[in-house]
Steps between C-alpha positions, in 0.01 A plus 500: 500500500355783704444854370719786613420862582652639183506865613788712367778530763655846526841378611562227244253584225400134486158357579439418867535128571308489831193281528174694462216533750136458403494844337772391255787709642753425771489660843752764391335603175132440566465528873230349717340833579266678265554821694329675783121465504340813365253614765372849456186703479184303570676207668698723734184687599334169588801400708486829692130452574562141612778612735279773647220249566744257657644774723150596614419136577820466703413816697153362577642165613754676724224716654288193564794314657586795727137537611489129586820519705376814681176324592691204636707720734191631688382154610 
């Protein structure tokens, strides 16, 4: 016999009879999500720096590509 969720149901007052997930609760009482990832402070600052570096790299690649296409037009 398989275990059941067992959480207290608000509507009936009886234990929940749904099959549990790996965390021991059913999808209605335990949920798959542990919540939004908490990214703040130091991690966010690193992300901002990474995005700035990536933007600069994209600008440089675009400048290089435009200079190559301009040189090709004069031939």
